[in-house]
C-alpha positions in Angstrom: -6.5 -9.6 29.7 -4.8 -6.4 28.5 -3.2 -8.5 25.6 -6.5 -9.7 24.3 -9.2 -7.2 25.0 -12.1 -9.5 25.1 -10.4 -11.6 22.9 -9.6 -10.5 19.5 -13.1 -11.7 19.6 -13.9 -8.6 17.7 -10.7 -8.4 16.0 -11.3 -6.6 13.0 -12.1 -5.6 9.6 -9.6 -7.7 7.8 -6.9 -6.7 5.3 -8.3 -6.1 1.9 -6.0 -6.3 -1.1 -7.3 -9.6 -2.3 -5.3 -11.8 -4.8 -7.8 -13.0 -7.4 -5.3 -15.1 -9.4 -5.3 -18.6 -8.2 -2.0 -20.5 -8.3 -1.7 -24.1 -9.3 0.8 -26.6 -7.7 4.0 -26.8 -9.6 3.9 -30.7 -10.1 3.3 -33.9 -8.6 6.7 -33.9 -7.0 6.2 -30.4 -5.4 2.7 -31.4 -4.4 3.7 -34.6 -2.6 6.6 -32.8 -0.9 4.1 -30.0 0.4 1.6 -32.6 1.6 4.4 -34.5 3.4 5.5 -31.3 5.0 1.9 -30.3 5.9 1.3 -33.7 7.6 4.5 -33.5 9.5 3.4 -30.2 10.9 0.0 -31.5 11.6 1.4 -34.4 13.5 3.6 -32.1 15.5 0.8 -29.6 16.4 -2.7 -30.6 15.8 -4.7 -33.7 15.1 -7.3 -34.3 12.4 -9.5 -36.0 15.0 -11.2 -38.8 13.0 -10.9 -41.7 15.4 -11.2 -41.5 19.1 -9.9 -45.0 19.6 -6.4 -44.4 18.1 -4.9 -44.6 21.4 -6.2 -46.2 24.6 -5.9 -44.5 28.0 -3.1 -45.9 30.1 -4.2 -47.3 33.4 -3.6 -44.8 36.2 -3.8 -45.2 39.9 -7.1 -43.6 41.2 -6.7 -41.6 44.4 -9.9 -39.6 44.1 -12.9 -40.4 46.3 -16.6 -40.0 46.0 -17.8 -36.5 46.6 -19.6 -36.2 49.9 -23.1 -35.0 50.1 -23.2 -31.2 50.3 -26.2 -29.3 51.7 -25.0 -25.9 50.7 -27.2 -23.8 48.3 -26.5 -24.7 44.9 -25.8 -22.5 41.9 -28.8 -22.3 39.4 -28.1 -24.8 36.7 -29.3 -22.6 34.0 -26.8 -19.9 34.7 -23.8 -22.1 34.0 -22.9 -22.2 30.5 -20.9 -20.5 27.7 -20.5 -16.8 28.3 -21.2 -15.4 24.8 -20.0 -11.9 25.9 -16.5 -13.4 26.6 -16.0 -15.5 23.6 -14.5 -14.9 20.2 -17.0 -13.5 17.6 -16.8 -16.6 15.6 -18.4 -18.8 18.5 -21.7 -20.0 17.5 -23.7 -21.5 20.5 -26.8 -23.3 19.4 -29.9 -21.9 21.3 -31.7 -24.4 23.5 -28.9 -26.8 23.0 -25.5 -27.7 24.5 -23.9 -27.5 20.9 -21.1 -25.3 20.3 -20.2 -24.5 16.6 -17.9 -22.1 14.7 -17.7 -20.4 11.3 -15.9 -22.6 8.8 -15.9 -20.8 5.6 -14.4 -17.6 3.9 -11.1 -17.8 5.8 -12.8 -18.4 9.2 -11.6 -22.1 8.9 -8.1 -20.9 9.8 -9.3 -19.0 12.9 -9.3 -20.3 16.4 -12.6 -19.9 18.4 -12.5 -19.5 22.1 -15.2 -19.5 24.7 -15.2 -19.2 28.5 -17.7 -20.5 31.0 -19.9 -18.1 33.0 -18.9 -19.9 36.2 -15.4 -19.8 37.6 -14.3 -22.3 40.3 -12.9 -20.9 43.6 -12.8 -24.1 45.6 -14.0 -27.7 45.5 -13.7 -30.3 42.8 -15.9 -30.0 39.6 -16.1 -31.7 36.2 -17.2 -30.4 32.8 -17.2 -32.5 29.4 -16.8 -32.0 25.8 -17.6 -34.3 23.0 -16.4 -33.8 19.3 -19.5 -34.3 17.2 -18.2 -33.1 13.9 -15.1 -32.2 12.0 -14.9 -29.7 9.1 -12.4 -29.2 6.1 -13.1 -26.8 3.5 -11.6 -27.3 0.0 -9.6 -24.1 -1.1 -7.3 -23.2 -4.0 -4.0 -21.5 -3.2 -2.9 -18.1 -4.4 0.3 -16.9 -5.7 2.7 -16.1 -3.0 3.4 -18.0 0.2 2.5 -21.6 0.7 -1.2 -21.9 1.5 -1.6 -22.7 5.3 -3.0 -26.2 6.3 -6.5 -26.5 7.6 -6.5 -28.4 10.8 -8.9 -29.4 13.6 -7.8 -28.4 17.0 -9.3 -28.8 20.5 -8.0 -27.6 23.9 -9.6 -27.7 27.2 -8.4 -25.9 30.2 -8.9 -23.0 32.8 -8.2 -19.3 32.6 -8.6 -16.2 34.8 -11.6 -14.0 34.1 -10.7 -11.7 31.2 -7.7 -13.8 30.3 -6.8 -15.3 27.0 -9.2 -17.4 25.1 -6.5 -19.0 23.0 -5.2 -21.7 25.1 -1.7 -22.8 24.4 -0.5 -19.3 23.6 1.9 -19.4 26.6 -0.3 -17.0 28.6 0.9 -17.0 32.3 -2.8 -17.4 33.4 -3.8 -20.4 31.4 -3.3 -24.2 31.7 -4.9 -26.8 29.4 -4.8 -30.1 27.7 -4.9 -30.5 23.9 -6.1 -33.3 21.6 -2.5 -34.3 20.9 -2.2 -35.4 24.5 -0.1 -32.5 25.8 -0.5 -30.6 28.9 0.3 -26.9 28.3 1.4 -24.2 30.6 3.8 -21.3 30.1 6.4 -23.1 32.2 6.0 -26.3 30.3 4.5 -25.5 26.8 4.2 -29.1 25.5 4.4 -31.8 28.3 3.2 -35.2 27.1 0.7 -36.2 29.6 -2.1 -38.3 28.1 -3.1 -40.1 24.8 -4.6 -38.4 21.8 -8.3 -38.0 21.5 -10.7 -37.2 18.8 -14.2 -37.5 17.4 -16.9 -39.1 19.5 -14.9 -39.4 22.6 -16.3 -37.9 25.7 -13.5 -35.8 27.2 -13.9 -34.7 30.8 -11.7 -32.1 32.5 -11.6 -32.3 36.3 -10.6 -29.1 38.2 -9.6 -30.0 41.7 -9.2 -27.0 44.1 -10.3 -29.1 47.0 -7.7 -28.5 49.8 -8.4 -31.7 51.5 -8.0 -33.9 48.3 -4.7 -35.7 47.7 -4.8 -34.2 44.2 -5.4 -30.6 45.4 -4.7 -27.9 42.9 -4.7 -30.2 39.8 -6.3 -30.7 36.6 -7.1 -34.2 35.3 -8.2 -35.5 32.0 -10.9 -38.3 31.5 -11.6 -40.2 28.2 -15.0 -41.8 28.2 -15.2 -41.8 32.0 -11.6 -43.3 32.4 -8.6 -41.4 33.8 -6.4 -40.6 30.9 -3.3 -39.1 32.9 -2.0 -38.4 36.4 -3.3 -35.2 37.9 -1.3 -32.2 36.5 -0.4 -29.3 38.8 -1.9 -26.1 38.2 0.7 -23.3 38.1 1.1 -21.5 41.4 0.7 -18.2 39.9 -2.9 -19.1 38.9 -4.1 -20.1 42.3 -6.0 -17.7 44.5 -8.3 -16.5 41.7 -11.2 -18.1 40.3 -10.5 -20.6 37.4 -12.9 -20.4 34.5 -13.4 -23.5 32.2 -12.1 -22.5 28.7 -12.5 -24.1 25.4 -10.4 -23.4 22.4 -11.3 -25.1 19.1 -11.1 -24.8 15.3 -13.1 -26.6 12.6 -15.2 -28.6 15.0 -18.6 -29.0 16.2 -18.7 -29.8 20.0 -21.3 -30.8 22.6 -20.5 -29.1 25.9 -21.9 -30.4 29.0 -21.6 -28.6 32.4 -24.1 -31.0 34.1 -25.8 -31.6 36.3 -25.5 -35.3 35.0 -22.3 -36.5 33.2 -22.2 -38.0 29.8 -19.5 -40.6 30.9 -19.6 -41.2 34.6 -16.2 -41.3 36.4 -14.9 -44.1 38.6 -15.9 -42.0 41.6 -18.8 -39.8 42.3 -18.1 -36.2 41.1 -20.2 -33.1 40.9 -20.6 -31.2 37.6 -20.0 -27.6 37.4 -23.7 -26.9 36.9 -24.5 -28.8 40.2 -21.7 -26.7 42.2 -22.2 -25.1 45.5 -22.9 -21.4 45.1 -20.0 -20.6 47.6 -17.5 -22.6 45.4 -18.0 -20.6 42.2 -17.9 -17.1 40.9 -20.4 -16.2 38.2 -19.4 -13.9 35.4 -22.5 -13.2 33.3 -22.5 -10.4 31.1 -23.2 -7.1 32.9 -26.0 -5.1 31.8 -24.7 -1.9 30.0 -25.4 1.6 31.5 -28.8 2.7 30.3 -29.4 -0.6 28.7 -27.3 0.3 25.7 -23.9 -0.9 24.5 -21.4 1.7 23.4 -19.7 1.9 20.0 -16.5 4.2 20.2 -15.4 5.6 17.1 -11.8 7.2 17.7 -11.0 10.3 15.5 -7.5 11.5 15.3 -4.8 12.5 12.8 -2.3 10.0 11.3 1.1 9.7 12.9 0.0 11.8 15.9 -0.6 9.2 18.5 -3.7 7.5 17.1 -2.9 3.9 18.3 -1.4 5.2 21.4 -4.8 6.7 22.4 -6.5 3.4 21.2 -4.2 1.3 23.4 -4.6 3.6 26.4 -8.5 3.4 26.1 -8.5 -0.5 25.9 -6.2 -0.6 28.9 -8.8 1.4 30.9 -11.9 -0.3 29.3 -11.0 -4.0 28.9 -14.6 -4.8 28.3 -14.4 -3.2 24.9 -13.6 -5.3 21.8 -11.4 -3.7 19.2 -12.5 -4.0 15.5 -9.4 -3.3 13.4 -7.2 -4.7 10.8 -4.2 -4.9 13.1 -6.3 -7.2 15.4 -7.4 -9.5 12.6 -3.6 -10.0 12.1 -3.1 -10.8 15.6 -6.0 -13.2 15.5 -4.8 -15.1 12.5 -1.2 -15.3 14.0 -2.5 -16.6 17.2 -4.5 -19.3 15.2 -1.1 -20.7 14.1 -0.9 -19.4 10.6 2.6 -18.1 9.8 2.5 -14.4 9.4 4.5 -12.8 6.6 6.0 -9.4 7.2 3.4 -6.8 7.0 3.8 -3.8 4.7 1.5 -0.8 4.1 0.3 0.9 7.2 -1.0 0.4 10.7 -4.5 1.5 9.4 -4.4 -0.9 6.6 -1.7 -3.4 6.8 -0.9 -5.5 3.6 -0.2 -9.2 4.1 -0.4 -12.2 1.9 -1.0 -15.5 3.6 -1.3 -17.7 0.3 -5.0 -18.4 0.9 -7.7 -16.6 -1.3 -10.0 -16.9 1.6 -7.5 -15.1 4.1 -6.4 -12.6 1.5 -9.7 -11.5 -0.1 -11.3 -9.6 2.8 -14.0 -12.3 3.4 -13.4 -12.4 7.3 -13.7 -8.7 7.5 -17.1 -8.7 5.6 -18.5 -11.5 7.8 -17.1 -9.8 10.9 -19.0 -6.6 10.1 -22.3 -8.4 10.1 -21.4 -10.4 13.3 -20.3 -7.2 15.3 -23.4 -5.3 14.4 -25.6 -7.7 16.0 -23.4 -8.6 19.1 -24.3 -7.7 22.6 -21.0 -6.0 23.5 -19.1 -2.7 23.5 -16.8 -1.9 20.6 -13.9 0.5 19.7 -13.4 0.9 16.0 -10.0 2.4 15.2 -10.2 3.2 11.4 -8.1 6.3 10.8 -9.0 7.3 7.3 -12.6 6.1 7.5 -13.3 7.9 10.8 -12.1 11.1 9.4 -14.3 10.9 6.4 -17.9 11.8 6.7 -19.4 9.3 4.2 -17.7 6.4 5.9 -18.7 7.6 9.3 -22.2 7.6 8.0 -21.8 4.0 6.7 -20.4 2.9 10.1 -23.4 4.5 11.9 -25.8 2.7 9.7 -24.2 -0.7 10.5 -24.8 0.0 14.2 -28.3 1.4 13.7 -30.0 -0.9 16.1 -31.4 1.0 19.1 -29.3 -1.2 21.6 -26.2 0.7 20.4 -24.9 4.1 21.7 -22.6 5.8 19.2 -19.9 8.0 20.7 -17.2 9.7 18.8 -13.9 10.6 20.7 -11.9 13.3 18.9 -8.2 13.7 19.9 -6.2 16.2 17.8 -3.5 18.7 18.6 -1.3 18.5 21.6 -2.1 15.5 24.0 -3.0 15.9 27.6 -0.3 15.7 30.3 -1.6 12.2 31.3 -1.2 11.0 27.7 2.4 12.4 27.5 3.2 10.7 30.7 1.9 7.3 29.3 3.9 7.8 26.2 7.1 8.5 28.2 6.3 5.2 30.3 6.0 3.2 27.2 9.2 4.6 25.6 11.1 3.9 28.9 9.7 0.2 29.1 10.8 -0.4 25.5 14.2 1.1 26.1 14.6 -1.1 29.2 13.4 -4.3 27.2 16.0 -3.4 24.5 18.7 -3.1 27.1 17.8 -6.4 28.7 17.9 -8.1 25.4 21.3 -6.7 24.7 22.6 -8.0 28.0 21.3 -11.4 27.5 22.7 -11.6 24.0 26.1 -10.8 25.2 25.8 -13.3 28.0 24.8 -15.9 25.6 27.7 -15.0 23.2 30.2 -15.2 26.1 28.8 -18.6 27.2 29.2 -19.9 23.7 32.7 -18.7 23.4 33.5 -20.4 26.8 32.0 -23.7 25.7 34.0 -23.6 22.5 37.2 -22.9 24.4 36.4 -25.7 26.8 35.9 -28.1 24.1 39.1 -27.1 22.4 40.9 -27.6 25.7 39.5 -31.1 26.2 40.5 -32.0 22.6 44.0 -30.9 23.2 44.3 -32.9 26.4 42.8 -36.0 24.6 45.2 -35.6 21.8 48.2 -35.4 24.2 47.1 -38.5 26.1 46.7 -40.5 23.0 50.0 -39.4 21.7 51.7 -40.6 25.0 49.7 -43.9 24.6 47.9 -43.1 27.8 44.3 -44.0 28.2 42.4 -40.7 28.6 40.6 -40.6 32.1 37.0 -40.2 31.9 36.1 -36.6 33.0 32.9 -35.8 34.6 30.9 -33.2 32.9 31.3 -30.0 34.6 28.1 -28.7 36.0 26.8 -25.7 34.3 26.6 -22.7 36.6 23.1 -21.7 37.4 21.7 -19.1 35.1 21.2 -16.0 37.1 18.9 -13.2 35.9 21.0 -10.1 36.5 18.8 -7.8 34.5 17.0 -6.3 37.5 19.8 -3.9 37.9 19.6 -2.4 34.5 18.8 1.3 34.7 17.8 3.3 31.6 16.8 6.9 31.4 15.1 9.0 28.7 17.1 11.6 26.8 15.7 15.1 26.5 14.6 14.3 23.0 12.7 11.2 24.2 11.2 13.2 27.1 9.8 15.7 24.5 8.2 13.0 22.4 4.3 13.0 22.4 3.8 9.9 20.4 5.4 6.4 20.2 7.2 5.2 17.1 5.9 2.2 15.3 7.3 0.0 12.6 4.7 1.0 10.1 3.2 4.6 9.4 -0.4 5.2 10.4 -1.2 5.8 6.8 0.8 5.3 3.5 1.7 8.6 1.7 -0.3 7.4 -1.4 -3.5 6.8 0.8 -2.9 10.0 2.6 -2.5 12.2 -0.6 -5.9 11.0 -1.8 -7.9 11.3 1.3 -6.6 14.3 3.4 -8.6 17.0 1.5 -11.9 15.3 2.5 -11.0 14.9 6.3 -13.5 16.4 8.7 -14.4 16.1 12.4 -17.7 14.5 13.4 -20.7 16.3 14.7 -23.8 15.2 16.6 -25.9 16.0 13.5 -24.3 13.0 11.8 -26.1 10.7 14.2 -23.6 10.4 17.0 -25.1 10.3 20.6 -22.1 12.0 21.9 -19.0 13.8 20.4 -16.3 14.0 23.0 -13.2 16.2 22.6 -10.4 14.6 24.6 -7.3 16.8 23.9 -8.6 20.1 22.6 -11.9 21.9 22.6 -13.9 21.8 19.5 -13.0 25.2 18.1 -9.3 24.5 18.7 -9.6 21.0 17.3 -11.2 22.3 14.1 -8.4 24.9 13.7 -5.8 22.2 14.3 -7.3 20.1 11.6 -7.5 23.0 9.1 -3.8 23.9 9.7 -2.9 20.3 9.3 -4.7 20.0 6.0 -3.0 23.2 4.7 0.5 21.8 5.6 -0.4 18.5 4.0 -1.6 20.3 1.0 1.8 21.7 0.6 3.7 18.5 1.3 1.5 15.9 -0.5 2.3 14.9 -4.1 -0.2 15.6 -6.8 -0.4 12.1 -8.0 -2.6 12.8 -10.9 -0.7 15.7 -12.3 0.2 15.7 -16.0 2.3 17.9 -18.2 0.4 21.0 -19.6 0.5 22.9 -22.8 3.5 25.1 -21.8 5.7 22.1 -21.1 4.7 20.1 -24.2 5.7 23.2 -26.3 8.9 24.1 -24.6 10.3 20.5 -24.1 10.7 19.6 -27.8 12.4 22.9 -28.6 14.9 22.4 -25.8 15.6 18.8 -26.9 16.4 20.0 -30.5 18.4 22.9 -29.2 20.6 20.9 -27.0 21.4 18.5 -29.7 22.6 21.1 -32.0 25.0 22.6 -29.4 26.3 19.2 -28.6 26.8 18.6 -32.4 28.5 22.0 -32.9 31.0 21.2 -29.9 31.8 17.9 -31.6 32.5 19.6 -35.0 34.7 22.3 -33.4 36.7 19.7 -31.5 37.5 17.6 -34.8 40.1 19.5 -36.9 38.6 18.3 -40.2 35.0 19.2 -39.2 36.3 22.5 -37.9 37.9 23.3 -41.2 34.7 22.5 -43.0 32.8 24.6 -40.5 34.9 27.6 -40.9 34.8 27.3 -44.7 31.0 27.3 -44.6 31.1 30.2 -42.2 33.4 32.2 -44.6 31.1 31.3 -47.6 28.1 32.6 -45.6 29.8 35.8 -44.7 30.9 36.4 -48.4 27.3 35.8 -49.4 26.1 38.3 -46.9 28.4 41.1 -48.2 27.3 40.4 -51.8 23.5 40.6 -50.8 24.2 43.8 -49.0 26.0 45.4 -51.9 23.1 44.4 -54.2 20.6 46.2 -52.0 23.0 49.2 -52.1 23.8 49.1 -48.2 27.3 49.9 -48.2 27.4 50.1 -44.4 25.9 46.7 -43.9 28.4 45.3 -46.5 31.3 46.8 -44.7 30.0 45.4 -41.4 29.5 41.9 -42.8 33.0 41.9 -44.5 34.9 43.5 -41.6 38.1 41.7 -40.5 37.4 39.7 -37.2 40.1 40.4 -34.6 41.6 37.5 -32.6 39.7 37.2 -29.3 40.5 34.9 -26.2 37.2 33.5 -25.5 38.1 33.2 -21.8 38.3 36.9 -21.8 34.8 37.4 -22.9 32.0 37.9 -20.3 29.8 34.9 -21.0 26.7 36.9 -20.0 27.3 39.5 -22.8 27.8 37.0 -25.5 25.1 37.5 -28.4 25.5 34.1 -30.0 26.7 31.1 -27.9 27.3 29.1 -30.9 29.7 31.6 -32.4 31.4 33.9 -30.0 34.4 34.8 -32.3 35.7 33.3 -35.5 33.2 30.4 -35.2 34.3 29.3 -31.7 31.3 28.4 -29.6 31.0 29.5 -25.9 30.7 25.9 -24.8 33.9 24.8 -26.7 35.5 23.8 -23.4 32.6 22.2 -21.9 33.3 18.7 -20.3 30.8 16.0 -19.4 30.0 17.7 -16.1 29.3 21.0 -17.7 26.7 19.5 -20.1 25.2 17.6 -17.2 24.5 20.8 -15.4 23.4 22.8 -18.5 20.7 20.1 -19.0 19.8 20.0 -15.2 19.4 23.7 -15.1 17.1 23.8 -18.2 15.1 20.7 -17.2 14.5 21.8 -13.7 13.7 25.3 -14.8 11.0 23.9 -17.1 9.7 21.5 -14.5 9.1 24.1 -11.8 7.4 26.6 -14.1 5.3 23.8 -15.6 4.4 22.6 -12.2 3.1 26.1 -11.1 1.0 26.4 -14.2 -0.3 22.8 -14.2 -1.3 22.8 -10.6 -2.8 26.4 -10.7 -3.1 26.7 -6.9 -1.6 29.9 -5.4 -1.1 27.9 -2.1 1.2 25.4 -3.8 3.7 27.2 -6.2 6.2 24.5 -6.0 7.3 21.3 -4.1 9.8 20.1 -1.8 13.2 18.4 -2.7 11.9 15.1 -1.4 9.4 14.9 -4.3 11.8 16.1 -7.0 12.3 12.6 -8.3 8.6 12.0 -8.5 7.6 14.9 -10.5 10.7 14.5 -12.7 9.5 11.1 -13.7 5.9 12.5 -14.2 7.1 15.1 -16.7 10.2 13.4 -18.3 9.3 9.8 -17.8 12.7 9.0 -16.6 14.5 8.6 -13.2 16.2 11.4 -11.5 19.1 10.5 -9.1 21.3 12.8 -7.0 23.9 10.2 -7.4 24.4 11.3 -10.9 25.8 14.4 -9.5 28.1 12.5 -7.1 25.8 13.9 -4.3 23.8 12.5 -1.5 20.9 15.0 -1.4 18.9 17.4 -3.4 20.4 20.2 -1.5 23.9 19.2 -2.7 22.6 19.1 -6.3 21.0 22.6 -6.0 24.3 24.0 -4.7 25.8 23.4 -8.2 23.0 25.6 -9.7 22.5 28.4 -7.3 22.2 30.8 -10.2 19.1 29.0 -11.3 17.5 27.2 -8.2 17.3 27.7 -4.5 15.5 26.1 -1.5 13.2 28.0 0.6 14.2 27.6 4.3 10.7 27.8 5.7 8.7 25.8 3.3 11.6 23.6 1.9 10.2 24.3 -1.6 12.4 24.4 -4.7 12.3 27.9 -6.2 13.4 28.9 -9.7 15.0 32.5 -9.9 14.8 32.9 -13.7 11.5 34.1 -15.3 9.6 31.6 -17.5 10.5 33.6 -20.9 14.3 33.1 -20.2 16.2 32.3 -23.4 17.6 28.8 -23.6 21.1 30.4 -24.3 21.0 31.6 -20.8 21.7 28.2 -19.4 24.8 27.8 -21.4 26.0 31.1 -20.3 25.5 30.3 -16.6 27.3 26.9 -17.0 30.2 28.7 -18.5 30.4 31.2 -15.8 30.2 28.3 -13.3 33.0 26.4 -15.2 35.3 29.4 -15.2 34.8 30.0 -11.5 35.6 26.4 -10.6 38.7 26.7 -12.8 39.9 29.8 -11.1 39.4 27.9 -7.7 41.3 24.9 -9.0 44.2 27.2 -10.2 44.3 28.6 -6.7 44.7 25.1 -5.2 41.1 24.4 -4.2 40.7 20.8 -5.1 37.0 20.8 -3.9 36.1 22.8 -7.0 36.7 19.8 -9.2 33.6 18.0 -10.3 33.7 14.3 -11.1 30.3 12.9 -12.0 29.9 9.2 -12.5 29.7 8.2 -16.2 28.6 4.5 -16.0 25.5 4.2 -18.2 22.4 2.4 -16.9 20.5 -0.4 -18.6 19.1 0.5 -22.1 15.8 2.4 -22.1 13.9 4.7 -24.2 11.9 8.1 -23.7 8.3 8.0 -24.3 7.3 8.1 -28.0 5.7 11.2 -29.4 3.5 11.4 -32.7 5.0 9.1 -35.3 6.9 7.0 -32.9 9.6 9.7 -32.4 11.0 10.9 -29.1 10.8 14.4 -27.7 12.2 16.9 -30.1 11.7 14.4 -33.2 14.7 12.2 -32.1 15.0 8.5 -31.9 15.4 6.4 -28.8 18.7 6.7 -27.1 20.4 5.1 -24.2 20.1 5.7 -20.4 22.5 8.4 -19.2 24.6 8.2 -16.2 21.9 9.8 -14.1 19.3 7.2 -15.2 17.8 9.5 -17.9 17.6 9.0 -21.6 20.4 10.0 -24.0 18.6 10.6 -27.4 20.3 9.9 -30.5 21.5 12.6 -32.7 20.1 11.3 -36.0 16.4 10.9 -36.9 14.6 7.6 -36.5 16.1 6.2 -39.6 18.5 3.4 -40.3 21.9 4.7 -39.0 25.2 4.2 -40.9 27.8 2.2 -39.2 29.6 4.5 -36.7 33.4 5.4 -37.0 35.8 3.4 -34.9 36.0 4.7 -31.4 39.7 5.5 -31.4 39.8 9.3 -31.3 39.2 11.5 -28.4 36.1 12.9 -30.0 34.5 9.5 -30.6 34.7 8.7 -26.9 32.7 11.8 -25.9 29.0 11.6 -25.0 26.8 12.4 -28.1 23.8 13.8 -26.4 22.3 15.3 -23.3 22.2 13.7 -19.9 18.7 14.3 -18.9 17.1 13.5 -22.3 18.0 16.6 -23.9 
């Protein structure tokens, strides 16, 4: 009962995310193969039920005798029937009729329907009958993705306990049934061949015998058209002692259900129908009248990833008469109906699954279920995290259940859970830990047994080979009896760690909400109030004022943590980025010229000519002091002795030598990183324009980097495994706030671009000093393997930022723009010199 909660009957608002593109079959060969496979599965599991005379019932010995006259008071015949309050929501009983139908379109053709009788048998021997009147098949096109599930007809008749499963054949310990394939199904024997198949037009009778005086006591028997179809099948011992309720599970069928008092197909012996049972032999389970004459719709309101579904599960465990309407339950319903379930992604609130069927994937089930639930006479709990925190969607939910027979109650649980809830969470964590330990032990035992069998086979093979080699006839050996399998898992003892004891919520395979959904919705979250139309708003964990403060504090934290998905580079960034792109190219070109002897000579000659021209211009103006300064002899300077922070021109420190003359691959990498992250952080602050959010955390660096630079940022490009390690290379420019985990830039926004070269040179010298002192950890070795070709986003005229043509992806995954404009490039020189093998441009698109 706890597994099903009035039977997934109300299972849920189904997954959205429809796939509108219909896929066609690949070809006749693939189509035939798929059909053959589908038919094979159909033969193994279900039957299409078109001919009830396909198999004749074998003749069986009849030990049953006529039922004696019974003068005890009878149960009222009109109270025995299908319990609509204990059926799945797709069960459609026809008023004033014995017909039982189900929804068969919009995805419902894949879902099982389950219905239980209002009368449970405690003792005696009673019969009820079912006839298949109609079968249904709906044509449907497949969607792209998994193979479309097969539509099948299915019928199972059996007995269950009150509140037990409605899906016969799901291996529940409290269910036993026959199916139309002729199998008798219990948990101990899931598929025991017991009788012939049966199908349309056959009258199928199920005899439940709990008469202690009968030779077939505590058995179920199946009759086809009044003839015994199988020997009596033993009811599992665990099911005895409680009333057994006749239960029907079916799919794509219309049924005639007969509880009596007269049979459709009389048996070889006189037998009472269930509607003619003695009142003392049955227990009635008619739907109880709700308190105050109103059914309750519970709307749980809690924060994502803070025990939301823990609360829902605990509520349903305490209130099994409530039906859960949620996306997770519709998935459970589909799976129990025999449809193979692909791995779910997304979130607990909105799981995303593709079944290969347009009807299952387009949300049709959820839409229809919303209408069915809003008219059903039962209690509901509707766990929708995002919707229940949003006032407009709460209003829409209240409008769906606007009928006066419903009482709407909001349960708010935010903040620290109660002690009872914490204890329940610890219990669940301990149970899961125990289950894992049991599985591990069983796996080890199974592995040891496999190893033993392998060794045993090897030993026998060796002995057989020896005997044959000696021309001896190998003696026949009796198979050694396998030792009985003993369940030694009872002695497993597990304990919770201190960390597990402190946990207030269980961990689940999916988050309650995806980051994308959360970032869009959290600002509009609010707590419900009676003014919205709720009959009651209950605060389960904290009082209203404390709960409101908890939500406000949570929203503020979320505001700081959530990404700004719609952020766009502003005016400041779009003006600064081209300037930087052009400047870094000029510096790289200058280093290349300085490294090449021929180009250096030409560079120095050009420099000398410019110096001579400056002297002449100063003399023409009569400024002898300026002329003397311009023509002064330059002394020899060791550039390593010059303080990089005091350099006036990084491109010409002394005698034309640039400050970055000794830069290696790693130094240019860090220069570019400093500048681009500097611009990114200042631009983010300007573009968001929110004093509460001056920056972002390191986990979102790659996201915002892609938003601004249209390229991928990877810490692996720095031979690092975290953003923190990358920032450690640039402590002169960046830092991480310990409390907020935000990235912070230490340089003002008007910092000159030359400052990044100066900082990189100071960092290079510091690393060199440490290397000279024997500190090998100071050496940087960034990976240089380029990624796949790519291009930066085009600007006006098809040019890249800074007016440069498309380049190649750098080692970090960013774009390396070309040095030349976007014109036809002459053939490059042969890559034979050291200079030709150096990177020609920046590493982050500079």
